C-alpha positions as CSV (number, residue, x, y, z in Angstrom):
1,X,40.6,11.7,-15.5
2,X,40.6,10.6,-12.1
3,X,42.2,7.2,-11.0
4,X,40.1,4.5,-11.2
5,X,39.7,2.7,-7.7
6,X,37.1,0.4,-6.2
7,X,34.9,0.7,-3.5
8,X,31.9,-1.3,-1.6
9,X,28.4,-0.3,-1.4
10,X,25.6,-1.9,0.4
11,X,22.8,-2.6,-2.4
12,X,19.9,-2.3,0.4
13,X,20.9,1.1,1.9
14,X,23.7,2.5,0.0
15,X,26.1,2.9,2.5
16,X,30.2,3.1,1.5
17,X,32.4,0.7,3.2
18,X,36.1,0.6,2.6
19,X,36.6,-3.0,2.5
20,X,34.0,-6.2,2.3
21,X,32.2,-7.2,5.2
22,X,29.6,-9.6,5.9
23,X,27.1,-7.3,7.7
24,X,26.3,-3.8,6.8
25,X,27.0,-1.4,9.9
26,X,24.2,0.9,8.8
27,X,21.0,-1.1,8.2
28,X,22.3,-4.4,9.6
29,X,21.8,-6.5,6.7
30,X,23.6,-9.6,5.8
31,X,25.4,-10.4,2.4
32,X,24.4,-6.9,0.9
33,X,27.8,-5.7,0.2
34,X,29.0,-5.8,-3.4
35,X,32.4,-4.4,-5.0
36,X,32.3,-1.4,-7.6
37,X,34.6,0.3,-9.8
38,X,34.1,3.9,-9.7
39,X,36.0,6.4,-12.4
40,X,34.8,9.9,-12.1
41,X,35.4,12.6,-14.9
42,X,36.5,16.0,-13.8
43,X,33.3,17.9,-15.1
44,X,29.9,17.1,-14.5
45,X,27.2,16.3,-17.5
46,X,24.7,19.1,-16.5
47,X,26.7,22.2,-15.7
48,X,25.8,25.0,-13.6
49,X,24.8,28.2,-15.5
50,X,26.8,31.3,-15.5
51,X,23.8,33.4,-13.8
52,X,23.5,30.5,-11.1
53,X,27.4,30.8,-10.2
54,X,27.3,34.7,-9.7
55,X,24.4,34.2,-7.2
56,X,26.0,33.6,-3.9
57,X,23.3,32.7,-0.9
58,X,23.3,34.7,2.2
59,X,21.7,34.1,5.8
60,X,18.4,35.9,6.1
61,X,16.4,36.3,9.4
62,X,13.2,33.9,9.2
63,X,10.9,37.2,9.3
64,X,13.0,38.8,6.1
65,X,12.3,35.7,3.8
66,X,10.0,36.4,1.2
67,X,7.3,33.7,0.5
68,X,6.5,32.7,-3.1
69,X,3.5,31.1,-4.0
70,X,4.3,27.4,-5.6
71,X,3.7,27.1,-9.1
72,X,2.0,24.1,-10.1
73,X,1.7,22.3,-13.2
74,X,-1.6,20.4,-13.5
75,X,-1.7,17.1,-14.9
76,X,-5.2,17.0,-15.8
77,X,-5.2,13.7,-14.1
78,X,-7.2,14.3,-11.0
79,X,-6.5,11.4,-9.0
80,X,-2.7,12.0,-9.3
81,X,-3.2,16.1,-9.2
82,X,-4.9,14.9,-5.7
83,X,-2.2,12.6,-4.4
84,X,0.5,15.3,-5.2
85,X,-1.3,18.2,-3.6
86,X,-2.6,20.1,-6.7
87,X,-0.3,19.3,-9.5
88,X,3.7,19.1,-10.3
89,X,5.6,21.6,-8.5
90,X,8.0,23.3,-10.8
91,X,11.6,21.9,-10.0
92,X,10.5,19.1,-8.3
93,X,11.3,15.4,-8.5
94,X,9.0,12.8,-8.3
95,X,9.6,8.9,-7.6
96,X,6.8,6.3,-8.8
97,X,7.4,2.8,-7.5
98,X,5.3,-0.4,-7.9
99,X,5.1,-3.9,-8.9
100,X,6.1,-5.1,-12.4
101,X,3.5,-4.8,-14.9
102,X,1.1,-2.7,-12.5
103,X,0.8,0.3,-14.7
104,X,3.3,2.5,-14.2
105,X,4.4,3.3,-17.3
106,X,0.8,3.7,-18.6
107,X,0.1,5.8,-16.0
108,X,2.7,8.2,-16.7
109,X,2.4,8.1,-20.6
110,X,-1.3,8.8,-20.0
111,X,-0.2,11.8,-18.0
112,X,2.5,12.9,-20.9
113,X,-0.3,12.7,-23.3
114,X,-3.0,14.5,-21.8
115,X,-1.0,17.3,-20.2
116,X,-1.0,20.7,-21.8
117,X,2.8,21.2,-21.4
118,X,5.5,20.3,-23.8
119,X,7.0,16.6,-22.3
120,X,9.9,14.6,-23.2
121,X,9.2,10.9,-22.3
122,X,12.5,9.1,-22.1
123,X,12.4,5.3,-22.1
124,X,15.3,2.7,-21.6
125,X,12.9,-0.2,-21.5
126,X,11.0,0.2,-24.5
127,X,11.7,1.4,-28.4
128,X,9.4,4.2,-29.9
129,X,7.4,2.0,-31.9
130,X,6.4,0.3,-28.7
131,X,5.5,3.3,-26.8
132,X,3.5,4.4,-30.2
133,X,1.2,1.2,-29.7
134,X,0.7,2.0,-26.2
135,X,-0.3,5.5,-27.0
136,X,-2.8,4.3,-29.8
137,X,-4.3,1.8,-27.2
138,X,-4.6,4.8,-24.7
139,X,-6.6,6.7,-27.2
140,X,-4.9,10.0,-26.4
141,X,-2.6,12.4,-28.9
142,X,-0.5,15.2,-27.5
143,X,1.5,16.7,-30.3
144,X,3.4,18.3,-27.3
145,X,4.7,14.8,-26.0
146,X,8.3,13.7,-27.8
147,X,9.6,10.1,-27.4
148,X,13.1,9.4,-26.7
149,X,14.3,6.0,-26.3
150,X,18.1,6.8,-24.4
151,X,19.9,5.2,-21.3
152,X,22.6,7.8,-21.5
153,X,22.2,10.9,-19.5
154,X,24.5,12.4,-21.8
155,X,22.7,11.9,-24.9
156,X,19.5,12.7,-22.7
157,X,20.8,16.2,-21.5
158,X,21.8,17.0,-25.2
159,X,18.5,16.3,-26.5
160,X,16.9,18.5,-23.4
161,X,19.2,21.6,-24.5
162,X,18.0,21.0,-28.2
163,X,13.7,20.3,-27.6
164,X,13.7,22.3,-24.0
165,X,10.9,20.5,-22.4
166,X,8.4,21.6,-19.7
167,X,8.0,18.5,-18.2
168,X,10.4,15.3,-18.3
169,X,9.8,11.7,-17.8
170,X,12.1,8.9,-16.9
171,X,11.1,5.3,-17.6
172,X,13.0,3.9,-15.7
173,X,16.0,5.5,-13.2
174,X,17.4,1.5,-12.9
175,X,18.2,1.7,-16.7
176,X,20.3,4.8,-16.6
177,X,24.0,5.2,-17.0
178,X,26.7,8.2,-16.9
179,X,30.1,7.8,-18.4
180,X,31.5,9.8,-15.3
181,X,31.1,6.2,-13.3
182,X,32.4,3.0,-14.8
183,X,29.4,0.7,-13.1
184,X,26.7,-1.4,-14.8
185,X,23.4,0.3,-15.2
186,X,21.0,-0.3,-12.0
187,X,24.0,-0.6,-9.5
188,X,24.3,1.5,-6.4
189,X,26.6,4.1,-7.8
190,X,24.9,4.6,-11.2
191,X,21.4,5.2,-9.7
192,X,22.7,7.6,-7.2
193,X,24.9,9.6,-9.6
194,X,22.2,9.9,-12.4
195,X,19.6,10.8,-9.8
196,X,21.8,13.4,-8.6
197,X,22.4,14.9,-12.3
198,X,18.7,15.0,-12.7
199,X,17.8,16.4,-9.6
200,X,20.3,19.0,-10.4
201,X,18.8,19.6,-13.9
202,X,15.5,20.0,-12.1
203,X,16.2,22.6,-9.9
204,X,18.4,24.9,-11.7
205,X,15.8,24.6,-14.8
206,X,12.7,24.8,-12.5
207,X,11.3,21.8,-14.5
208,X,9.4,19.0,-13.2
209,X,10.9,15.6,-13.5
210,X,9.0,12.1,-13.0
211,X,11.1,9.3,-12.4
212,X,9.8,5.5,-12.6
213,X,11.4,3.1,-10.1
214,X,11.7,-0.6,-9.8
215,X,11.4,-2.5,-6.7
216,X,13.1,-5.5,-4.8
217,X,11.5,-8.6,-3.6
218,X,10.6,-6.9,-0.4
219,X,8.4,-4.4,-2.1
220,X,10.7,-1.4,-1.6
221,X,12.1,0.8,-4.3
222,X,15.2,-1.0,-5.7
223,X,18.4,1.0,-5.5
224,X,20.1,3.2,-2.4
225,X,17.8,4.4,0.3
226,X,19.4,7.5,-0.4
227,X,17.5,8.2,-3.5
228,X,14.1,8.3,-1.5
229,X,15.8,10.6,0.5
230,X,17.1,12.9,-2.4
231,X,13.5,13.3,-4.3
232,X,10.9,15.6,-3.2
233,X,7.8,13.0,-3.9
234,X,7.7,9.4,-3.6
235,X,4.5,7.7,-5.1
236,X,3.8,4.0,-4.5
237,X,1.4,2.5,-7.4
238,X,-0.4,-0.2,-5.5
239,X,-2.5,-3.4,-6.7
240,X,-2.9,-7.1,-7.7
241,X,-2.4,-7.5,-11.3
242,X,-5.0,-10.0,-11.0
243,X,-7.5,-7.7,-10.1
244,X,-8.5,-4.2,-12.1
245,X,-8.1,-1.6,-9.4
246,X,-5.0,0.2,-8.6
247,X,-4.2,2.5,-5.5
248,X,-2.1,5.3,-5.7
249,X,-0.3,6.3,-2.5
250,X,2.2,9.1,-1.4
251,X,4.8,8.0,0.9
252,X,7.0,11.3,0.9
253,X,5.5,14.7,-0.1
254,X,7.4,18.0,0.4
255,X,4.6,20.0,-1.2
256,X,1.4,18.8,0.4
257,X,0.0,15.7,2.7
258,X,1.1,12.1,2.6
259,X,-2.3,10.8,3.7
260,X,-4.1,11.2,0.2
261,X,-4.9,8.4,-1.9
262,X,-5.6,8.0,-5.7
263,X,-8.0,5.0,-7.1
264,X,-8.0,3.5,-10.7
265,X,-9.3,1.0,-12.9
266,X,-7.2,-1.0,-15.4
267,X,-8.9,-1.0,-18.8
268,X,-7.9,-2.1,-22.2
269,X,-7.8,1.7,-23.3
270,X,-5.4,2.6,-19.8
271,X,-6.4,3.7,-16.2
272,X,-9.9,5.1,-15.5
273,X,-10.0,7.7,-12.7
274,X,-12.4,6.4,-9.9
275,X,-13.8,9.8,-8.7
276,X,-16.2,7.6,-6.2
277,X,-14.4,5.1,-4.6
278,X,-17.3,3.7,-2.6
279,X,-18.4,2.0,-6.2
280,X,-15.6,-0.2,-6.3
281,X,-15.7,-0.9,-2.6
282,X,-19.0,-1.7,-1.7
283,X,-20.0,-4.9,-3.4
284,X,-23.4,-5.0,-5.4
285,X,-25.7,-7.8,-4.2
286,X,-29.6,-8.6,-4.6
287,X,-30.3,-10.0,-0.9
288,X,-29.5,-9.1,2.2
289,X,-26.5,-11.3,3.9
290,X,-25.5,-11.6,7.3
291,X,-21.8,-10.6,8.3
292,X,-21.4,-7.5,6.3
293,X,-21.3,-3.8,7.5
294,X,-20.6,-0.6,5.7
295,X,-17.9,1.5,7.5
296,X,-17.3,5.4,6.8
297,X,-13.3,5.8,6.7
298,X,-10.9,8.8,5.6
299,X,-8.1,8.7,3.6
300,X,-6.3,12.0,3.7
301,X,-9.5,14.3,3.4
302,X,-11.1,12.1,1.0
303,X,-14.1,10.2,2.9
304,X,-14.9,6.6,1.9
305,X,-17.5,4.1,2.5
306,X,-16.1,0.8,2.6
307,X,-17.8,-2.6,3.2
308,X,-16.4,-5.0,5.6
309,X,-17.0,-8.7,5.6
310,X,-16.8,-11.2,8.5
311,X,-17.2,-14.9,8.8
312,X,-17.8,-16.4,12.3
313,X,-18.0,-20.4,12.6
314,X,-17.1,-23.3,15.2
315,X,-13.9,-24.1,15.3
316,X,-13.1,-27.7,13.7
317,X,-9.6,-27.9,15.1
318,X,-8.5,-27.4,18.7
319,X,-7.2,-23.7,18.1
320,X,-9.4,-21.3,16.6
321,X,-8.4,-19.6,13.4
322,X,-7.9,-15.4,13.0
323,X,-7.7,-14.2,9.5
324,X,-7.7,-10.9,8.3
325,X,-7.4,-9.3,4.5
326,X,-6.8,-5.6,4.8
327,X,-7.0,-5.1,8.3
328,X,-4.6,-5.4,11.3
329,X,-4.7,-9.1,12.7
330,X,-3.6,-7.8,16.2
331,X,-6.6,-5.1,16.5
332,X,-9.1,-7.9,15.2
333,X,-7.9,-9.9,18.3
334,X,-8.4,-7.0,20.6
335,X,-12.1,-6.2,19.4
336,X,-12.7,-10.1,19.8
337,X,-11.3,-9.7,23.5
338,X,-13.6,-6.7,24.3
339,X,-16.4,-8.7,23.1
340,X,-15.7,-11.4,25.1
341,X,-14.9,-9.7,28.3
342,X,-17.0,-6.6,28.2
343,X,-19.7,-7.7,26.2
344,X,-20.1,-11.3,27.0
345,X,-20.0,-12.7,23.3
346,X,-18.7,-16.5,23.8
347,X,-16.4,-16.3,20.6
348,X,-13.1,-17.7,22.1
349,X,-14.0,-21.0,20.6
350,X,-15.1,-19.9,17.3
351,X,-13.2,-19.2,13.8
352,X,-13.3,-15.7,12.9
353,X,-12.6,-14.3,9.3
354,X,-12.5,-10.8,8.6
355,X,-12.0,-9.1,4.8
356,X,-12.3,-5.6,3.6
357,X,-13.6,-5.5,-0.1
358,X,-12.0,-3.6,-3.0
359,X,-8.3,-5.0,-2.2
360,X,-7.2,-2.1,0.1
361,X,-5.6,-1.8,3.6
362,X,-7.3,0.5,6.1
363,X,-5.8,1.5,9.5
364,X,-8.2,3.9,10.4
365,X,-10.1,3.1,13.8
366,X,-13.3,4.7,13.1
367,X,-14.2,1.3,11.3
368,X,-14.0,-0.5,14.6
369,X,-17.6,-0.3,15.0
370,X,-18.3,-1.8,11.8
371,X,-15.8,-4.7,12.4
372,X,-17.6,-5.2,15.6
373,X,-21.2,-5.2,13.8
374,X,-20.2,-7.3,11.2
375,X,-18.8,-10.2,13.3
376,X,-22.0,-9.8,15.7
377,X,-24.1,-10.1,12.5
378,X,-22.4,-13.2,11.5
379,X,-22.3,-14.7,14.8
380,X,-26.3,-14.3,15.4
381,X,-26.8,-14.9,11.4
382,X,-29.0,-11.4,11.2
383,X,-28.4,-9.2,8.1
384,X,-27.5,-5.7,8.9
385,X,-29.9,-3.0,7.1
386,X,-28.1,-1.8,4.1
387,X,-29.1,1.5,4.4
388,X,-27.1,1.5,8.0
389,X,-23.2,2.6,8.3
390,X,-21.0,2.9,11.2
391,X,-18.1,5.3,12.1
392,X,-16.7,4.8,15.6
393,X,-13.7,3.6,17.7
394,X,-13.8,0.6,20.2
395,X,-12.3,1.2,23.2
396,X,-10.6,-1.7,25.8
397,X,-13.4,-0.9,27.8
398,X,-16.3,-1.6,25.5
399,X,-17.0,2.4,25.1
400,X,-17.9,3.6,21.5
401,X,-15.1,6.3,21.3
402,X,-15.4,9.3,19.0
403,X,-13.5,9.6,15.7
404,X,-12.2,12.6,14.0
405,X,-13.9,14.6,11.1
406,X,-17.4,13.4,11.9
407,X,-19.1,16.0,10.1
408,X,-17.4,14.7,6.9
409,X,-18.2,11.3,7.3
410,X,-21.9,11.9,7.8
411,X,-22.2,13.9,4.9
412,X,-20.3,11.6,2.5
413,X,-22.9,8.9,4.1
414,X,-26.0,11.1,3.6
415,X,-24.6,11.8,-0.2
416,X,-24.6,8.2,-1.1
417,X,-27.8,7.4,0.2
418,X,-27.4,5.9,3.5
419,X,-30.5,6.5,5.6
420,X,-28.7,5.5,9.3
421,X,-25.1,6.2,10.8
422,X,-24.2,4.6,14.0
423,X,-21.4,6.5,15.9
424,X,-20.3,7.7,19.5
425,X,-22.8,10.1,21.4
426,X,-19.3,11.4,22.5
427,X,-18.8,12.9,19.1
428,X,-19.1,16.8,18.5
429,X,-21.3,17.2,15.6
430,X,-21.0,20.9,14.5
431,X,-24.9,20.4,12.6
432,X,-27.8,19.0,13.7
433,X,-30.0,19.5,10.3
434,X,-28.9,15.8,8.7
435,X,-31.5,14.2,6.6
436,X,-29.8,11.1,7.6
437,X,-31.2,9.6,11.0
438,X,-28.0,9.6,13.6
439,X,-28.1,6.7,16.4
440,X,-25.7,7.9,18.9
441,X,-24.5,4.9,21.4
442,X,-21.8,4.8,24.1
443,X,-21.3,1.1,24.3
444,X,-21.3,-2.2,22.3
445,X,-24.2,-3.3,24.5
446,X,-26.2,-0.2,23.0
447,X,-25.1,-0.7,19.4
448,X,-26.1,-4.6,19.8
449,X,-29.4,-3.8,21.2
450,X,-30.2,-1.0,18.5
451,X,-29.2,-3.3,15.8
452,X,-30.5,-6.6,16.4
453,X,-33.2,-5.9,19.3
């Protein structure tokens, strides 16, 4: 047994310090240094196999390295598979974070109950009867799903050796503890050590491991920042508990793109996959209202049609208000300056409010023209034809700039029944055989004349 000693860790970034200091030298945060008692055993919990010990890695020329195709485990959850890049890679470790009550446990339990592989679902927060009640509500039954309520990694690995699962789910990493560290569960050292043991297990046995992680008040995953560096995939589950829609984003993915997006609807019987996100991002209304415009945006390889709402009114107070929801406020100010300087619209003395429906945040510059159209529609109090959509960027000179993957945007708009799409005349459109009408413009004045003439 090693001698007991104390050390100091930063709760924000996990940096170890020899003594207590007021400010962490690595992340520059104040009052984040805490003292922890560490006591490590001489042997590790998950022992390396005898075969693995005999294999010694040797340096190879890059031309001599053999590429093996990544084997993926399909989760039967299309949205999750899309975000992951096609499924769970064998031996990968995936970390899922999100607000309390957002649906992290529901999502992974739903995956565990629908996947064809043998799953061990380990919970340190709920009892087996509580998980059974949730599983009945989800209306799914998988005889291959085993439920274990345990927080000790020693006991978890003992059950793993007995059951030999093909997928391991841990809910959550902050509740686990190992006997080789004398510290409370959820501390920096416990999270780092238990994560290291699980990652070692995943790599040696080629078993996919899914971890649920809590977040702190800043919205970041709780624990040391090194946890996000250690795992292969970091997913963020976003949304408002007062609304039914949830968004799954990939912040890090060693086996795929980080620009993919998954959308779910929270129902009483679990999370429903939204295969057509435009159905929730575009509101249904009977009458044509001014100040709304439809934009074509891209999230990864998925084109989305989103609704942009604008309200322009005379400023009651001396300083006009500028407010946005789901859109960059600085970019809105830039667009208003372009409209004022280049197109001659007097908006400097008016309040401007902008909202992207559906509760999503979009930073795609291709929605600039739709933002301009919504603002001008509200300012003129003239409704835009609901069958018209937009896909173009606006430059500082007032020019309408081309955007990437315009053909995918046009095809998606055509598929959803839109009759006209307004885009830049500088776009390189590969096919002209579209049933949708293309309006090609080069300046803001041309777009205004086309829409409101």
